[in-house]
N, C-alpha and C positions, 0 to 999 in steps of 0.2 A: 803601275801594276807590278806586283812582285812575282818572281819566278816560282816561289813556293807559296802555298796558301795554307790557311789554318787547317783545312781539311786534310792536307798532306801530313801535317804534324800529328793530328788526331789519329790518322790511319797508322802512323808509325808507333804511336803510344798505345793504340788499341782502346782509347777512351776519349771522351770529350774533354776539352780544356775547361778549367774552372773560370769563373768570371775574371778573377785577377790574372790568371794565365792568359786568357784571351785578350785582355787589354794590353798586357805586356808584349804579346806576340807581335803585334803590328810594329811597335817601336823597335824591338830587337831584330825582327826580320828585315826591316828597312835599313837599319844600321849595318847589319851584316852584309846585305847586298850592296849597299853603297861602298862599304870598305872593299869588297872584292872588285867592284868596278873601278875604284880608284887605283887599286893595286895593278890591275891589268890595263893601265893607261887610258881609262875612260871608254874602253870598248864596252858595249852592253852585253849582259848575259841574257837579255830578253830579245824578242824579235825587234829588228831595227830596219829602217829604210836605208837604201844605199846612199852614200855620201862620199865626199872627196876630202883627202888630207894631203898635206904637202910635207915633203921630206928633203933633206939636203942630199945632193948628188955626190959624185966622186967615189962611189963604192961599187964593187961588183956584187956584194951580198948586202942588200939594203934591208935593215931591220924595220919592220912596220908594226903598227898596232894590231893585235889579234883581230882577224877578220875572216870572212868567207866570201865566196863569189866575187873575186876581183874582176871588174868589168873593163878597166882601162888603166894603162900606165902611160903617162905623157910627160913631156918636158913643158915647162911653163916659163914665161918671162918674169921679170921682177915684180910686176904688178899682179901676177897670177891671173891675168884676164885673157891670155891667149895660150892655148895648149896645142902641142904637136904630138899626136899619138905615137907611141912606140909599138911596133908590130908585136903581136902575141908570139910570133916565132922567135923574137929576140930576148925573151925573158921567161923564167920559170917561177911560178909561185911555190914557195917552200913552206913546210915540208911537202914533198910531192905526193905522198900516199895518204895524206890526211885532209880532212875537210877544212879544218881551221888552219889558216896561213899566218905566219909571223915573219916572213922574209920574202923578198923578191930577189932572185938571182939573175943578173944580167949576163947573157951568154957571150957577148963580144967585148969582154974586158970590163972596164968601169963605166958607170953611168956618168954623164957629163957633170962636171963640177958646178956647184952653185948653191945658194942658200934658198931653201924652199923651192927648188926648181923641178922637183919630181912630184908629179901629181899622181896619187893612187886613188882610184875610184873603186869602192868595194862596199860590202855590208860589214861594218865594223861592229860585229857581234859574234859571240860564240854559239848562239842559239841554234843555228842550222847544223851544228855538229852534235848529233845525238849522244855520242859517247862522252864528249866533254860536258855537255849539258847535264847528263846523268851524274857525273862526278861532282860537278858544281852544286847540283841540287842536293845530293847526299851530304856534302860538306856543310851547306847552309842549314839543312835540317839538323845535322849533328850540333852545329853551333847554337841554333835556336833552342833545341832540346836541352842542351847543357845549361843554358841561361834560365829557361822557363821552369824546368822541373827539378833542378838540383839545388837545394838550399846550401849544400856544402861548397858551392862555388863562391860564397861570400866569406871573406876572412875578416876578423876583427882584431885590432891591436889597441891596447890601452897603455899609455905611459904617463905616469904622474897626473892622472885626472884628464888627460887628453886622449880621446879615442877616435879611431877612424875605421870605416868599413870600406873594403875594396873587393873587387872581383878577382878571382884567380885567373890563371891563363887557360882555363878549359876551352873557352870559345876560340881563342887564338889557336890552340892545339887542334881543335876540330877543323879549322880552316886550313891547317897545314897540309891537308890532303891535296890542296891545289898546287903545291910546290912542284909536283911532277908535271903538271900541265904547263906551267909558266916558269920554267927553271931560271930563265935570265931576268925575270921580272920580280918574282916574290923573294 
């Protein structure tokens, strides 16, 4: 399921898509969404179920994949089959005043050293942050719109009988709106 639907693009354009545009919409939309999710380290931009991910300790400010609703921080053994919960009083999900979290700050110095020894259980999605979701949705719509409706985004070069067609950077430029959301990632 995609974050934006064909009806969202049609509402933005104020018209129905042609048959060719409608068939291209699905491909371009899925490609753009997949690109954004890869750029933000595999966190989803759609609704997601809570899950756990493992990070290396030894830091006071532990960078984590974009998420919401951190439910547990715990130390694990090497096999990651035994977890000892860290009290919620001992850490702060950061940034503090935002729904989407990208870091855990340990209050008492550094987390214990180890490889994959810090378990973070959370909803690894940006979807529950309405402000972030609105910006992502706008960027995706801009990207799809630039690819679907603008024939100027195709450039052609011909040199001595060899020709090539390629897309310009319009879609990439449309997705640059996300750099402010994920400055350390994009």
